N, C-alpha and C positions, 0 to 999 in steps of 0.2 A: 798573206798577201802574195799575189802572183807577180813575179818579176817580168816586166815587159821590155826591159832594156835590150838593145841589140847585143848579140854575142861577139865578143872579142876572141876570135879563134886562136890567134897567137898566144894569148894569155891562157886561154882554156887549155890548149894542148901543148903548153911549154914542156920541153923534154930534152933529154940528151941521147935519145934513141937513134940508131942508125936508120937510114931511109929503108933499108931492106926490112927491118923489123916493123916499121910503121906500115909498109905495104902488106907485109904478111898479116899483120893484125887486121887490116882492112878486108883482105881476102877471106880471112877466117870468119869475119862477121857476114860478109856477103853470101857465102855458101848457105849457111843455115836460113838466111832471110829468103833466099830464092826457093829453098826446099819448102819453107813454110807457105810461101805464096802458091806454090804448086799443090801443096796438101789441101789448102782451102778450096782450090778448084776441084780437086778429087773429092772432097767432102761434099760439096754441092752436087757433084755428079753421083754421089752414093757409092763411090769406089773404095772409100775408107769409112770406118764406123764412127770415129770420134776424133777430135783434135784439140789439144790444149795449146794455145798460141803463146809464143814468147816473143812475138814481134815488138821491137822496142826495148827489149831487155838483153839483147845479144852480148853486149859489151861485158856483161858480168861473167857469164859462162865461159866466153872466149878468153877474157883477161885472166881469170883464175886458172883455167886449164893451161893456157900458154905459159903461165908462170911456174907451173908445176913440173916435176920430172915425170917421164912417162911411166915410171915404175911406182909412183906414188898413187895410192887409191883416192878416187873421187866418188862421192855419193851424191848424185844429182837428183832433180826433181822433174816435174812435168815440163817446165819452161826452159830446160837447160839443153836443148838440142845441140848447142854449140860445144858442149862437153864431148858428145859422141863424134861430131864431125872433127873437132879438133884433134881427137885421139885417132882420127883417120879410120874409123870403121867403115868398111865398104858400104856404099849407099844402097846397093841392092839388098844387102843383109838388113839394114834398117828398115827399108821399105817392106821387106818380107815380114819382118816383125810386126809392123803396123797392120799388115793385111791378114795376120793370123796364119801365115804360111808355115809349112812343115819345116822349112829351112830358116825360119825365124829363130831368134835366141830362145824362145819358150815354146817352140813347136806348136804354136797356136793355143797354148794353155793360158796366156796372160797377154795383155795389150800394152800399147804405147811403150813407156819407159819403165815398165814394171819387170826389169830383168837386170841381170848383171853379166859380166864377162871378165873371167880372170885374165884372158889374153890381153885385154885393154885396161885392166885394173880399174874397172868401173863397177860399182855396186848399186843397182837401181833401187828405186823407192818401192814401198807398198802403199796402198791407199790410205792407211792410218797415219802416214806422214811421220809421226814422232819417233818411232823405234830406230830409224836409220841413224839418228843422232848418237844414240848409245852404242850402235854397231860401229860407228867411226871411233868411238872411244876404245873399243876392243881391238880394232885394226891398229890404231895408234900405240896401244899398249904393247902389242906384239912387236911393232917396229922398235919401240923403246927397249923392250927386253932383249931383242936380238941386236940392238945397237946398230941399226942400218943407217941412222942419220936422215931418215925420211919423215915427211909430214903427211897428214891425211886431211882432205877437205870434205866437208859435208854441207849441203844446202838445206834450207828451210825457208818458208815464207813468213811474213809478219804474223799471219794467223797461227801458223804452227808453234810460235813461241808461247802461245797460251797453253799448250799441252804440257802435262806433267813430265813427259819424256824429255822435253827441252830443258827444264830446270834440273832434272836428275843428271842428265848428260853433261851439262856445263859443270855441275858440282863435282862429279866424279873426275872429269878432265882437269879440274883445278886442283883437287886434292892429290891426284896422282901425277900432276905436271905432265899431261899428255900432250904431244904435238898435234893438236887437232885445230884446223881452221874452220870455225863455225861461221857459215856465210848465211846472213839473213837477207833475202830479197824483199825489201820493204816496197811493195808495189802498189800500195794504196787501198786495196780491197781483198778481203777474204770472201771469195764468190761475190756477193753483193754487199757485204758488211764493211763499211769504211773503217779506217784505222782508228777513228775517234771512238768506235764502239768495240775495238779489239783490245785496246790497252790504254792506260791513263798516265802515260809519262811522255815526255817530249820526244825522247829518242830511245829506241830499244837498245842501243849500244850502252846506254847508262845502266842496264841491268847487270853488266859485267862486274860493276863495282861490287855488287852484293856477293859475287863468287870469287872476288879477289883475282880477276883475270884481266888482261890487257884487252882494250876494245878500240875501234876506229870506225869513223863514219866516212863512207866513200861515195862519191858521185857514180852511181852505178851506170849512168849513160855516157860516161867518159872512158873510152877504152884505154887511153894512155894513163890516165890516173889509176884505173883498175889494175892494169898490167904492172906499172911501176911500183905502186905501193904494195901490191901483194907479192911481187918478187922480193922486195926488201923484207917484208914480214916473214915470208917463208924461209929466206936465208937464215934469219935470226932464229926461227923456231927449229930449224934443222941443227943449228949449232948449239942452242940452249932449249931443249924440249920444254914446251909450255903451250897452253891453249890460248887462242886469240879469237875474239868475237868481232865480226865484221858486220856492220849494217850498211847495206847498199841502198841508197835512195834511188828509186826508179818508179816506173808506173806500168800498170797492165792496161794496154790500150784495146785489148779484145776481151771477150767474155772469159769467164773462169774456164769454160769450155765453149765451143762455138755456139751451141744451142742456147746458152745463157744470155747472150747479147750484152749490150753496155748502156741500156737505157737509163740506168741508175746513175751514170756519170754525167755531171754537168758538162755542157758543150765547152765552156771556156777552159775547164780543166783539161779536157781531151786536146784542145787546140794547143795549150801550153806545152803538153808533153809531146805532141807531134812535132812542135818546132825543135824539140830537144832529142830528136830521133838519133840514137848513137851511130847508126850507119851513115845517114844522109849528111848529118852535121860533120862527121869525121871525113866523109868524102869530099865535102866542099873545102875543108881545111887543106887537104892533100892536093886538091886541084888549085887552090889559091897559092900554095907554096910551090906548085909545079913539081911536086914529088910524083904525081901521076897525071895522066892526061885523059881527056874524055874518050880518046881512042882505046886506052887501056881499060877503062871501065866497061866500055862497050864489049871489048873482046873477052874480058873475064866473065861478063854476063852471058855472052854466047857460049863460052866453053862450059861454064858450070850448068847452064840450062841443058846443054847436051849431055853432060854427065848425069844429070838428074833424069832426063828422059831414057838414057840407056839403062840407068839403074832401075827405073820403073818397069821398062820392058822385061828386064831379067826377072824382077820380082813378080810381075803379073804372070809370067810364064811358069813360075814355080808351082809346085803342086800344093793343094790344101792338105791338111793332116789326114792321113788314112790310118786309123788305129783301131785296136780291139780293146775290150775290157781287160784282157790279160796283159796287153802292152802297157796300158795306163796304170794298172795295178803294180807292174813291175818297176815303174818309175816313181813310186811313192817314197821308197826308201833307197838310199845309196847302197850299192852292192857291198856286201861284207861276207868274206869267206871265213867262217869260224875255224880257227886252228886249235884243236883241243890240246890243252896243256894238262896233263894228268897230275894229280896231287902227289906230294911226297908221302911216304908211308908213315913218317913220324908226325905225330899230332900233339896238340895241347888242348886241354879242356878249358874253354873260354866262353865268354858271353857274346851275345849279338854285338854289343857295342865295341868290344875288343876285336871281333872279327872284321867289322867295318873299318876300324882303324888299321888293322893289318892290311886289309885290301887297298886302302888308300896309300899306305906306305909302299906296298909292292908296286902299285901303278906309278907312284911318283918316282921310284927307282928305275922302273922300266921305260917310262916316257919322259925324257928331259924337257919336253915342250909342254907338259901338263902344268896347268895353273889352277890352284884352288882359290875360290873367292867366296866371301860370305861375311855376315855380320859377326864380329868377335871371333873369327876363326884363327887369328894369328896368336899372339902371346897368351890370350886368355883360353885358347883351345876350343872355342865354340861353347855354346850353353850346355852341351852334353859332354864336353872335354874330349871329343873324338880326335880332334886335331892338336891336342896338347903335345908340345914338344916338336911340332913340325917346323915352326919358324927356325928353331936352333939347327934342325937338320937340313932344311931346304931353302931357308932364307925368305925374307919378306917379299921379294919379287914373285916368288911362286906360291906363297901363302899370304893371301892379301885380305886384310880387313877392308870392309866396304862401308860406305855410308848406308843409312837405312833407305834404300831405294831399290826395290826388287826388280822393277822393270829395266832400269839401266844396266843392272849387272847381268841379267839375263841377255840383254842386247850386247853387252861387252863380251860375254862368252861366245856369242855368235860372231862378233868381229875377230876374236882370236882364232876361231875356226877358218873364217875366210882367209885370214893371214897364215894359215897352215899350222896352227897349234891346237891343243886340246884344252877343254875347260871342265872343271867340276864346280858347280854352283851350289852352296848350301843354303836352303831356305831354313831359317831359324826354327820355323815350325811350318808344316805343310799348309796350314791355314793362310799363312801370309802370301802364298803363291798368287792369291787373287790380285795382289798389287803388281804382279808380273805376268798376268794372264795373256795380255794382248801379244807381246813378242813371242811367247811360247807357241800359241795357237796360230798366229798369223804370219810369223816370220820363220822361226825354227822349223815348224811342222811343214811348211810349204815350199821351202827354198829348193830343196832337191827336185821336187816334182816341177817347179817352175823353170829353173835355169841350171840344174845340175850341180848346185852348190850344197856340199855337205854341211850339216850343223853338228859339229863333233862336240856336243855339250851333254853332260850328265847333270841332272838337277836332283840333288838329294833332298828328300822329303820326309822329315820326322813327323810321324802322324799317329793317330789312334787315341781311343779313349781308354778308360780303366785306370787313370792316374789322377782323377779329380781335377782336371785342368779347365774344364768349362767350355763354353761355346766357341772360343777363338783359338784354342790350342789343343783340340782333341779330334778334329775332323779326319776321316779317312776319305779323301776327296778324289779318288782315282777315277771316278765316273765323269768328273768335270772334263777329263781329257780323252776318255775312252772313245768318244765319237769323232775325234779329230784325226783324219788320216795323216800319217807322217811322224807321229810320236810313238816311241816304244815305252811300255809301262811294265816295270819289274817290281815285284812285291814279295820278298823272301820271308820265311818264317823261322829259319834256323840259322845258327851262327855259321856253319859250314856253307850253307847256300848263300848267305848274305856276302861273304868274302868272295866266293867264286863268281857269283852273278854280278857283283860290283866290279870286279876286274874285267869281266866280259862286257859290261856296259861301257866301261871306259875304252876298251879296245874298239867297240863298235863306232863307226863314223856318224851314226844318226843320233838325233836328240832322244835321250832316255830319261824318263822320270823314274827315279829310284825310291820307292816308299819304304821307310824304315819305322816299324811300330815301336813307339817309345815304351810301352808297357813290357815289350820283349827285350829292351836294351840290356837290362840288368837281371832278368828273370830266366831267360832261356839260355841254358848251357849246352855245349856240344863238343865232341872231339873234332877240332878243326885242324886240317893238314897245315903244316908249316910251309912257308915259301909261296911261290907263285903258281896259281892254277886258275883255271876258268871253268865256268859251267855255261854251256850254250843256251842262249836266250830262246824262248819258245818251246822249251821242253819241260813238261810237268813231271812230277815224281809221285809214284804210288807208294804210299807208306805201309799199306797192309792190303793183303789179297782177300777177297771175300765174294760170296755169291748172293748174300741176302739183299744188299742194296749198295748203291754208290753214293758217297758224299763228296762233293766237290767244293773246295774252299781255298783260301789263301790267307796269309798273315796270321793274325791272332786266332782266327777261326780253326786253324789246324790243331792248336793246342787245346782249344775248347773241345774239339771232337775227340782228340786223343784221350783226354781225361774222361770224357763220357764212355768211350769204348772200354776203358778199364773197369767201369761200373757195370756195364751191360754185357751179357753173354751172347753176342751177336757177331756175325761174320760180314763185316762192312768193309768195302773197298774205299779206302780214303785217298783221295787225290788232292795233292797240293799243286795248284796251278803254277805257282812261282812267277810266271810271266803272263801278263794279261794281254799284252800286245808285243809280239805275235802270240796267239793263242794256240795251244796244243790241242787241236780239234780231234786229231787221230786218237789220242789217249782217251779223250772224253767219249767218243763214239764207241771205241772198243769196250770200255768198261760198262757203259749203259747197255750195250747189246748183250753183254754177259750177264748183268744182274737184273735188268728189266725195271729197276726202280732207282730214282735219283733224287737227292736232296742237294740243293745249292744253298751254300751258307756264306753270308757276308757280314761284316761289321757295319758297313754302310746302311743308311736308311733304305728301305727296300724299293721304294718308288724311283724309277729311273736308274737303278743300280746296274752294275756290270753283270751281276748274276741273272738280272731279268733278261738281258740280251742273250746270255748263254742259255737260258731256259727256252727261249724261242727257238734258238738254233737246235737244241736237242729235240724239241717237239717236231721240228721239220725234218731232221735227219734220222731220227730214231723212233719214230711214231709207232711203226709195226712191231718193235721190240719191247715196248713199254707195257708193264703190268700194273702201273699206277700213274696217276697224273704227275707231271714234273712239279716238284714242290720247291718252294723258296723260303728262306728264312733270313731276316735282317733286322736291323734296329728299327725302332718306331719312327715315324715321320715327324720328328720334332728336332730342333736344335739340341746339341749335346748339353745336358744340365751339369752343373758343378757338384752339388751335394752328392755324396757317395751313394745314398739310397736311391736317389732319383736317377743317377747315372746307371746303377744296376738295372733299374726298371727300363731304362732306354735300351740297354743292349740286349741281344737276343739269347743270352746265356740261360736265363731262367726257363725259357720255353723250349730249349733245344731238345731235351730228353723226350718231352711230349711230342715234338714234331717228328723225331726219329721213330718213335713207337707207332705214330700214326701212319708213316710211311711203310714200316714193316708189316703192319697188320692190314694194310689195304687189300 
């Protein structure tokens, strides 16, 4: 039923706030409203490309932001312009962002509120909506570990609560008692889909009960209620860290974006919410109480409109991006100057699994802000026992068991990075990374390019066949990520490389996928230097010199080829790539020019594999030096079977010798 009773403003806005606070809250709502009205004009004029209107929802963004401390992070969404204006971002800078200007926060690389700014402690959204919830967890975790006494606020809409990221983030925040304020703006529609088709419960706040967290329902169109209740809740969260879920009841009175329109909204519903406009209703209350005058309102409108026009004049005068492919490529990764740390002369003969453990310990000792997260990594030591004993040495704050929720934990790693820490996330098996694929390829990979935010996260990926683990625990899935700019991919084959490359990956401020072949964990031994050392990413190693042909591979393929070379009397140059991104193209070119023949070997299925791309590169760069077609060998194009005989037939090992002979005899 729609309530048609007249509003009792005194009852509605009952408060103990000073007049100065009430006036300030009003003015904070007025500015974004006037900006929005101007943007709608510019949109019709074709001077901006798109607009997501928050008219009628200003009280939520303003009330929450005003209640927060300026050093506390806020993660807003499309309709939260008030977050940015309340944090007093210069208007010209916002306008330049929306116009795609070079001086915008993303230098024309992204639009609207898809950006963040460390200066103002704001972390913008991405179009996939859900990942920012887990990122808020990570930021809050960092604040809790640093004992800053600060909270974090993150926004989503009622539609976003249907995404898995929402549930994962709430669960993690609850289990870890993180000071995250989860703000749901329940505004009636997800684009055109009404709430009745979005969820089947009376209130979204009721979902908090299932996660064991506190929740509240707040009138999102009442600025006084939003500000006072959120202020009280945040004070409690800062004192006693815990998550809180807020459902703000409000309404979206314009289209999802302006082109969508609102024809699907019943007229009486629109009229109901127009009468409950948070700005005009509060303005009338302040006028009735003689806290402000009509002259005040007129003057503030005039002043703000002038500020908006001045900001627009500045923004329109700013240059559009003028870039080159070289400049664009240079901004895909955060700068990192590798400082070589040479290994000690003393060594120990250990396995790959031991070397990885050593590398993690050295990094944990070197970086006090490094946190390891993953399923069963604490007391149990992980399913492969690599982190066994770490809890006793480093404590549960830094070695954290996680719920089974790959997406939220990757996002939490990103949040730790935003808050100035480092994260190592262990995928129990590389296959399971598919459940965390979105934040890796759309958040971690793109953050630096979009707004210069590093993603200081290493994701450990136990992978590979040969152990009879079947279709879901055996994939070597580096190709899934190879085509995504912004991710570094490391794939060692030996214990010494595994340790040095892992340390270098943790040093690097960029997201790194670190593949660890399970079949090599306990079968590959090496003399591994003791202590801390690193191996620069992007540098291949040549295991044997030769003139007959070049074989390029990585991971288990290195061992297959070494074993074959012991059987055959040939002079093959064997290159272990070690790092797939960045790729050591110079070493590849130099060797192929020398031998004139090349075989690329991978454990992955051949179609769409990394080596297929490298083969194309070699054909383009070294064609005049080739004495034979560029040859490739990989596993067959099927899922990985469980039974040992079937698995052997899947892998390229049985045909490797024949392929090498064909290359040499060509």
